C-alpha positions as CSV (number, residue, x, y, z in Angstrom):
1,M,87.1,95.6,96.6
2,I,90.2,94.4,98.4
3,V,92.5,92.0,96.5
4,S,94.8,90.1,98.8
5,P,97.6,87.8,97.8
6,S,97.8,84.7,100.0
7,L,100.9,83.9,102.1
8,D,100.5,80.3,103.3
9,I,103.3,79.1,105.6
10,L,104.3,75.5,106.1
11,N,107.5,74.4,107.8
12,G,108.7,78.0,107.7
13,K,108.3,78.4,103.9
14,T,105.7,80.0,101.7
15,V,103.8,77.3,99.9
16,K,100.7,76.7,97.8
17,L,99.0,73.5,98.5
18,I,96.3,71.9,96.3
19,G,93.0,71.5,98.1
20,G,94.9,72.2,101.4
21,K,96.5,68.7,101.3
22,K,100.0,68.3,102.6
23,G,102.5,67.0,100.1
24,T,100.8,68.8,97.2
25,G,101.6,72.0,95.4
26,K,104.9,73.7,95.6
27,V,107.3,75.8,97.8
28,I,107.3,79.5,96.8
29,G,110.1,80.7,99.1
30,D,111.0,82.6,102.2
31,P,107.9,84.3,103.7
32,I,109.7,87.6,104.4
33,E,111.1,87.8,100.9
34,V,107.8,86.9,99.3
35,A,106.0,89.5,101.4
36,K,108.6,92.2,100.5
37,G,108.0,91.4,96.9
38,W,104.3,92.0,97.3
39,E,105.0,95.3,99.1
40,D,107.3,96.4,96.3
41,I,104.4,96.3,93.7
42,G,101.9,98.1,96.0
43,V,99.9,95.4,97.7
44,E,97.9,96.9,100.6
45,W,96.6,93.7,102.2
46,L,98.4,90.4,102.7
47,H,96.5,87.2,103.8
48,I,98.7,85.1,106.0
49,I,97.8,81.5,107.0
50,D,99.8,79.3,109.4
51,L,99.2,75.9,107.9
52,D,101.3,74.0,110.6
53,A,99.0,75.6,113.3
54,A,95.9,74.8,111.3
55,F,97.0,71.1,111.1
56,G,97.8,71.1,114.8
57,E,101.5,70.4,114.1
58,G,103.4,73.3,115.6
59,D,103.3,76.9,114.4
60,N,105.1,79.7,112.5
61,R,104.2,82.5,114.9
62,K,107.7,84.0,115.0
63,I,108.0,84.1,111.2
64,I,104.6,85.6,110.8
65,C,105.4,88.4,113.4
66,D,108.7,89.0,111.5
67,V,106.7,89.4,108.3
68,I,104.3,91.9,110.0
69,K,107.3,93.8,111.4
70,K,109.3,94.0,108.2
71,V,106.7,95.1,105.7
72,K,104.2,97.9,105.8
73,I,101.3,95.9,104.3
74,K,98.1,95.5,106.3
75,T,97.7,91.9,107.4
76,R,95.0,89.4,108.3
77,V,96.3,86.3,110.0
78,G,94.8,82.9,110.5
79,G,95.4,79.2,110.9
80,G,95.0,77.3,114.2
81,I,93.9,80.4,116.2
82,R,91.5,78.8,118.8
83,D,91.7,80.9,121.9
84,E,91.8,84.4,123.2
85,D,95.6,84.3,123.7
86,G,96.1,83.5,120.0
87,I,93.9,86.4,118.9
88,D,95.6,88.8,121.3
89,Y,99.1,87.6,120.3
90,F,98.7,88.5,116.7
91,L,96.8,91.8,117.2
92,S,99.4,92.9,119.8
93,H,102.2,92.1,117.3
94,G,100.6,94.3,114.6
95,A,98.2,92.2,112.6
96,N,95.2,94.2,111.5
97,E,92.7,91.4,111.6
98,V,92.6,87.8,112.9
99,I,90.8,84.8,111.4
100,V,89.1,82.1,113.5
101,G,87.5,79.0,112.2
102,T,87.5,75.6,114.0
103,K,86.9,76.9,117.5
104,A,84.3,79.4,116.3
105,I,82.3,76.8,114.3
106,S,82.2,74.5,117.4
107,D,81.5,77.2,120.0
108,V,79.4,80.1,118.8
109,D,79.3,81.6,122.3
110,W,83.1,81.9,122.2
111,L,82.9,83.5,118.8
112,R,80.4,86.0,120.1
113,R,82.6,86.9,123.1
114,V,85.8,87.3,121.1
115,A,84.2,89.3,118.3
116,K,82.8,91.8,120.9
117,E,86.1,91.9,122.8
118,F,88.6,92.3,120.0
119,K,86.5,94.0,117.2
120,K,88.8,92.7,114.5
121,V,87.8,89.1,114.2
122,I,87.0,87.4,110.8
123,L,85.1,84.1,110.7
124,A,86.4,81.5,108.3
125,V,83.8,79.4,106.7
126,D,85.9,76.9,104.9
127,A,83.7,74.5,102.9
128,R,83.5,71.8,100.3
129,N,81.1,73.9,98.2
130,E,78.5,74.6,101.0
131,E,79.5,72.0,103.7
132,I,81.8,73.6,106.3
133,V,84.9,71.7,107.2
134,I,87.2,72.3,110.2
135,K,90.7,71.4,111.7
136,G,92.7,72.3,108.7
137,W,89.9,71.1,106.3
138,T,90.3,67.5,107.6
139,E,86.9,67.1,109.3
140,K,83.3,67.7,108.5
141,S,81.2,70.0,110.7
142,A,77.5,69.9,111.2
143,F,76.9,73.2,109.3
144,T,76.4,74.6,105.9
145,T,77.8,78.0,105.0
146,T,74.4,79.7,104.6
147,G,73.0,78.1,107.7
148,F,76.0,79.2,109.8
149,A,76.0,82.7,108.3
150,K,72.4,83.1,109.5
151,L,73.2,81.7,112.9
152,V,76.0,84.3,113.5
153,G,74.0,87.2,111.9
154,D,74.0,89.2,115.1
155,I,77.7,88.8,116.0
156,P,79.8,91.9,115.2
157,L,82.4,90.3,112.9
158,A,84.8,92.2,110.8
159,A,83.9,89.9,107.9
160,L,83.2,86.4,106.8
161,L,85.9,84.5,104.8
162,Y,84.6,81.8,102.5
163,T,87.1,79.4,101.0
164,N,85.9,76.7,98.6
165,V,88.2,73.9,99.5
166,L,87.4,71.9,96.4
167,R,88.8,74.7,94.2
168,E,91.7,75.9,96.4
169,G,95.0,75.9,94.6
170,Q,93.7,74.0,91.6
171,L,93.3,76.9,89.1
172,K,89.9,75.5,88.0
173,G,87.9,78.7,88.4
174,V,85.1,79.7,90.8
175,N,82.0,77.7,91.6
176,W,79.5,80.5,91.7
177,K,76.5,78.6,93.2
178,P,77.8,78.6,96.8
179,V,79.1,82.1,96.4
180,K,75.7,83.4,95.4
181,S,74.0,81.4,98.2
182,L,76.2,82.9,100.8
183,M,75.8,86.4,99.5
184,G,72.1,86.0,99.8
185,A,72.3,84.6,103.3
186,T,74.0,87.6,105.1
187,S,74.6,91.3,104.8
188,K,78.0,91.0,106.4
189,P,81.2,91.8,104.4
190,I,82.5,88.6,102.7
191,L,86.0,87.7,101.5
192,F,86.1,84.9,98.9
193,A,88.9,82.5,98.1
194,G,89.3,79.3,96.1
195,G,89.8,78.9,92.4
196,I,90.0,82.5,91.3
197,T,91.9,82.4,88.1
198,T,90.7,85.1,85.6
199,I,90.1,88.8,85.4
200,A,86.5,88.1,84.4
201,E,85.9,86.3,87.7
202,I,87.5,89.1,89.6
203,K,85.2,91.7,87.9
204,R,82.2,89.5,88.7
205,F,83.1,89.4,92.4
206,K,83.2,93.2,92.4
207,K,79.9,93.4,90.5
208,I,78.1,91.2,93.1
209,G,79.4,93.2,96.0
210,A,82.2,91.1,97.5
211,H,84.2,92.8,100.2
212,G,87.4,91.3,98.9
213,I,89.1,88.3,97.3
214,I,92.2,86.3,98.1
215,I,94.3,84.9,95.3
216,G,97.2,82.5,95.6
217,S,98.1,80.0,92.9
218,A,97.0,82.2,90.0
219,F,99.4,84.9,91.2
220,Y,102.3,82.5,92.0
221,D,101.9,80.6,88.7
222,G,101.8,83.9,86.7
223,R,98.3,83.5,85.4
224,L,97.3,86.7,87.0
225,D,99.4,89.9,87.5
226,F,98.5,92.0,90.6
227,E,99.0,95.3,88.8
228,E,96.9,94.2,85.9
229,V,94.1,93.1,88.3
230,E,94.2,96.5,90.1
231,E,94.0,98.3,86.8
232,N,91.0,96.3,85.7
233,L,89.2,97.1,89.0
234,K,89.4,100.9,88.5
């Protein structure tokens, strides 16, 4: 199971927001320095999200590309990627995988096309428990996570990424009900994020067959130690 620290970027800085809401959480520091710190302790995958682009308020593309260039960690990149040019841009600059959400939820034919063309597309199903939200988590969609997972069952995605928005950044632990529902709705690899706080939760994700997990606040607040996590997964 892949364990990926998150690197969320807002206004050029690494941040951790609470529930994805601007003005909450805290600034962690310079994205390149934060990424180098993860590289130094042996992280293999980094999960980079451009929050400005997700909110439709500019982007941090140059900074993200600098991070990709200056560290040897594998990267998946998301946040406001809503056209083929955006996907191609990050893959051509060295990202290993690209995450799409809002555009993909609203246009399944587009998702099908880009998944087949680029081969490295991850579908983000960001949700309030099981209700998918879009546009930087600011708007409701017409779908549930399980319903949409079944709808895209034949599309060759690299993985699904489920984030429980109600738990993101809050260190309240995992809500397992929507996790189990989604695991039962698809055979695709699934990455999980939102509320992961303890070693016991991480072990449970491995036991149920999660492809990977993304951890932010619990790492940055010191509640979890990456090397300890890796040791417990052996």
